[in-house]
N, C-alpha and C positions, 0 to 999 in steps of 0.2 A: 245318678245320686238320688237318694231318697228325698222326696219333696218335704218330708217332715223336718229336714235339716233347716230349710229356710222358714217354713211355717212356724216352727217353735223357736226360731232365732238361735239355733245352736251355734257354738263357736265355729268360725271358719276353718280353724286348725283342729285336727283330732286331739282327743285327750291323750296325754303321754302313754297311758296304758293301752290305748286303742279305743276306737269308737268316737262318737260325737257327744257333746254335752253343753249344758248351760246351767249355771247356778241360778236357782229360783229363790232361795231364801237363806239368809245368814242372820241368826238371832242376834239382836242387840244385847241380850243378856249374856254376860261373860262371867267366868270364874277361873280361879287358879287351878292348874293341874300340875303334875310333876314335870310336864314339858313346857310349862309357861301358861299364860293367860289364853283361854279358848272361849269361843262362842258356845252357848249351850247346845245348839244344833244347826246343821246346814242341810240343804237338800238340793239335788240337781235333777234335771231330765238327762237321761243317758240313752243313747241309741247305738246299737250294734247292728251292722249289716253283715250278710253272709261274707265270709272271708276275713272279717275283722275279728280280733281277739281282745279280750281284756286279759292281758298277760298276768302271770302269777305275780302277785304283789301282796303286801301286808300293810295294814293301817293300824295305828295305835289307838283307835276308837272303835266302838261298835258300829257296824254298818247294816242298815236294813234295806234290802232290795224289794221293790214293788213292781210287779208286772202290769203294764198298761195296755199294750197292743202288739200285734205281730205274731210271729211264730215262736216256737219253744226256745227258751234260753237255757242252756246247760251251764249251771253255776256250780263250781267245785269249791269245796272248803276243806283245807287240810290243816290239821293241828300238828305242828312239828314236835310237840311234846309227847302226845299219845300216839302219833303216827297214824291217826285215824283220818280217812278220806270220806267225805260226804258228797253225794250228788244231789243237787236240787234241780228239778226241771220246772222252770217257771213258765206258766202259760195262762191262757184265758180261764178264769174261774167259772165262767158260764159254760165252759166245755169240760168242767171237772178238773181243771188244772190247779196247781199250787200257785198262788198269786204273791206270796210274801216269803222271803227267807232272811234269816238273821245270821250275819257273820260276826262272831265275837272279836273283840280287840285282840290283835296278835295272831289270829288265825290267817293262814295264807289262803288267797282266793284267786280264782281265774274264771273266765266265762267265755262262751262262744255261742253263736247260732249256727245251725247246720245249713239252713237255707232261709231266704227272705230277710227279715229284720226282727228285732225286738226293741220296743220302746219301754223304758223302765224309769223308775225313780230310785235314787239312792239317797238315803237319809243317814247322816253320820252324827253321833253324839259321844263325847263332846265334839263340837264342830270340826269339819275337815280343814286341815292345813297341809299344803304340800310337804312341809317339813316333817309331818307325821306319816309319810308315805314312803315305802321303799319297794323296789323291784326285788323279788326273791332271788333272781339271777345275780344280784349284787351282794347277796349275803354269803359270806365265805362258807358257812355250814350247810348250804342248800344241796350240794351234790349228792351226798349219801341218801337223801330222801327220794331222789329220782333215779337211783342206780338200779334198783331191782323191783321192789313191789309196785312202784308207781312210775316205772320207766315210760309207759305210754303217754304220760302227761308232760314229759319234757318238752313236747312240741309247743306248749303254752308258755314256756320260759321266754 
């Protein structure tokens, strides 16, 4: 097990989507949204190790991924309306890598590392609530999206 799990005091149980996490900040500022009252912003440390996945999921807020350390993270963003798939390869900016990616609210997302680990931050605004999170596999309309054009990404369901 990666020593960062204990050093960063990540939760002893993995995140439901996969990987390890710990909430770092939950804004005391709140406002009303169509889904109810939400914090302005939340942020977590998030660690994925080789063999772990961040399964296809959707959040009803914008999510910003920040790369901190480790190997390359493959972050996929799929818009079910336009059927456009984007690949983000997050890695060390000192090595010329992309360090930040934004996933808009409602866009399906999944991530994995091929080897090693990736330590990231995930910032969500309006703030993250598990009630605003769904696995894509639980959405009745998900199957046609992975039937042909994106069939190779079914493994992340």
